[in-house]
C-alpha positions, 0 to 999 in steps of 0.5 A: 763661141756663138754666145761670145760673138753675140755679146761681142756684137752687142758691145759694138752696138752699145759702143756706137750708141755711146759714141753718138751720145744719149738718145733724145738730144733735146732732153740732154741739151734742151733747145740748144742742139748746137751744143756738144752732145755728152758721150759716154765712155766705158772701160774695155775690161769686164766687171762682174758680181756673182750674177752679172757682168758689164763694162763700167762707165768711165765718164761722169755717169759712173752708174751706167753699165754697158753690156749688162747681162747674166753670166753664162756657163756651159753647164752647172758644173762649169766654173767659168763664165763663157763671156767675161771669164768670171769664176764661181765657186762650185760646191763639191758633190758628194761621192756616191761610189768608191775610190780604189787605190793600188800601189806600193809602200808610198801609197799603202798603210802600215803598223810600225813601232817607229817614232815617226811611223810610215804612212802612205798617201792613200791613207790621208786622201779622205781628208780632201775628198767629199766622202766618208773615209770607208769610201776610199779603199786602199789596196796598195801593198808595200814592196810591190811593183805593177807586175808583182801586185798581180799575184796578190789577193788584193788585186783579185779584190780589185777585179771583183769589187770595182764597178761603174761610177768608181775611181781607181788611183794607180800609184806604182813605179818605185819597185818596178825599177828593182832588178828582180824577175818578180818586180822589174818592168821596162819603162821603154816600150809603149803600152802596146808592147808586152815585153822587151829584151829586158823584161815586161813592159811597165806601160803595157802592165799598167794599161792592160791590168789597171787602166783597161780593168777600170775602163771595162768596169765603167770606172775612171782610172787616174795614173800617179807618177811616183813621189821622189825619194829624198836626197840632200843632193838635188841633182839626184832628183834628175836621176834615180831619186826622181825615178830616172834609171839606166832603164829609162824614165819611169815617171815619163813612161806614166805620162806617155801612157796617160797621153796615149790613152787619154787617162788623167795623170797626176805628176807627183814626181814633179810636184814633190821634186819642186817641193823638196828642192825648195825645202832642202833638208826640211823635206825630211820632215815629210819622212818616217824616222825609226827613233830619236836622240834626246839632249836637254829635253829636246828630241831629235828624230833619227834613223830617217827613211828617205823613201817612206812618208810619215803622217805629215808627209802623207797628208801633204802628198794627199793634198797635192794629189787632190789639188792637182785634180782640180786642174784636170778634166777628170770628174773626180775633181767634182768631189774635191772639198772646197778651200783645201789647204796644204797641211801646216807643219806647226800643226801636223808635224807633232801628229806624226809622232807615235804617242806611245813610242818607247825607245828600245833600251839598246846599245849598238854593237861596237866591234872595238868594244867586243874583241873577245867575241871575234872568231875570225875572218871568213868570206872577207868579213869579220865574224863574232859570236854571241848567245842571246834572247830566251836562253833560260837564264844567264847561267845557261849562256856557257852551255852554248859553243860557237867556234871557227876552224878554217872557215867552218863555223860550228854552233852547239848546245848540248842541252835544252837551252834556247828556243824558237817558240811562238812568242820568243826566241833564244840561240847562239850564233856567228854573226857579221854587222852589215851597213843597213844601206847596202844590198847583199847576197849570203849563202852557206852549207849546213850540216847536222853534226849531232841531234839529241833532242827537239823538245817541244819542237823548239830546236832550230838552225840556219841563217838569219838576218836581223835588226839588232844584236846583243852580246851574251844576253839572256832576255826573253824580251828580245823580240826584234824582227828577223828572217830565217833561211833555216828550219825548226825541227819537226815544224819545217823550213823558213820562218820569221818573227814580226812584232814578237810573233813567229810566222810558222814554217810550212816547208816540210823537212826531215832533220837527221844527223848527217843531213845537209842543206843549203841556205841563202839570203839576199837583199835588194833595197827593202826586199829580201829573198830567203831560200832553203834547199833540202836535197831536190827540194828548194823552198824560197820566200820573198819578203817585199818590205821587211823591216830590219831597221827599227832598233838599230838604225844603222846596221843589220846583222847576218847570223849563222845560228842554232840552239837546244840540243843540236850541233851544226856545222856551217861551211862554204860561207859566202857573202858579198855586198851587191850595191847601195839600197834605194829603199822601197 
């Protein structure tokens, strides 16, 4: 302020000089002092170049400059002159520490076999920060909330690794909204309130475990509000798709926390909302797509994911984050690259397509085309039967049996057909088709009727949720992702296949004729909970973001299954749709 007053006084003095005319009247008027003296006039606006500022003469002496002086800045990183407001270009500094990111699937990295795979914006931030790619440490994990992330090894890594001079970008919110004890946090309480009647406080969880951690380690925290979920109905951006739920406003809670703790907030919710409303349906170009349809050589993406970004979308959101940093007081802005530009659709959208993507040779199950497979209505659902996968050949299909009697399903194989091996599976089962956009709960009681063999430890039974279904097909290449609330005899209970490989069961069970178990699977958005009850032992596994959408974009399939020398009876079968999925 002192500098501005001095310059103001100087300008006043110089204006006074201009009003009285040139010094030395004789020089201007010779021997005729009685003639009118020329008075210089100057514009009120500052003129400037890269070095100086001045008021420019508006009279005939255009070469004169009033108040000519060098620009003045508070420090060598201050872009604006204190006197005239001239803005200079500040070369970005080179980051010496690291940027850590924590958050959910909108931030993390993926390995997808999608036509346009998923990318979190954390994977693309290096494009806009003056640092090497390995200086950005993306610890974010799909399906996690600010609460559930605390149980992960990645949180321990954060605690042990972040240090003085580092930055921590915090990007939670999507999964804190889930009505599950492991993930839900309440956005209403402030950061000093640990819990409410509903559950743990969102603001408290963020502050105590992330913001305070960074500050205590002498690192700098940056809070990001969650990106919106795409909707064709723009009104939903002011509701669930904009993270405003019956429990409160999650983006608003983050902004409140930032203001209360003097923590920088990047409002990605507002930024993406404005962008999506402007683009309309074109905003889907930012999102992952599982496959495509082709007509006359033109491929049209299908199976859009309205929550997760693709490469183009992730790069765009990373740009918006970096660009918004420049308007903050956070020192991270000093490392934002000069002249960054929003990604160009024509250039970057083609890069979102997986170059080696191979479309699955799959025909979606049509109940009207397979009436012969119908085996009755149970728990309000139409059930069908099939034999599929690595079952040993087409001639082995008839060795399996799937029947329904009074709501009890019996699945049987009297020989050694089918398997649950490390890299393939084959089974028989009763199944239902479920809308991929629905949440559900399912359960059943399982009884081992006969058990003749467990050759090669490949006999299995239980309840399965999977991506696709094939009718009476012997094909060892069917390796779609699936989750089992079931057991592999002599190996244990609860297992899955991802990318064609089994995640071996670890929960010990004893399988004998007459043994009974309870199995259940529930889905909340993209999260699955799988439970196997063996007498007094209950085994439960959570899968925060399990993919059952990449082959059949529209449906998932619940199966009651068995194979390889075993007869299993499923009774007390329960199923209920519990609502619409909100994605991650």
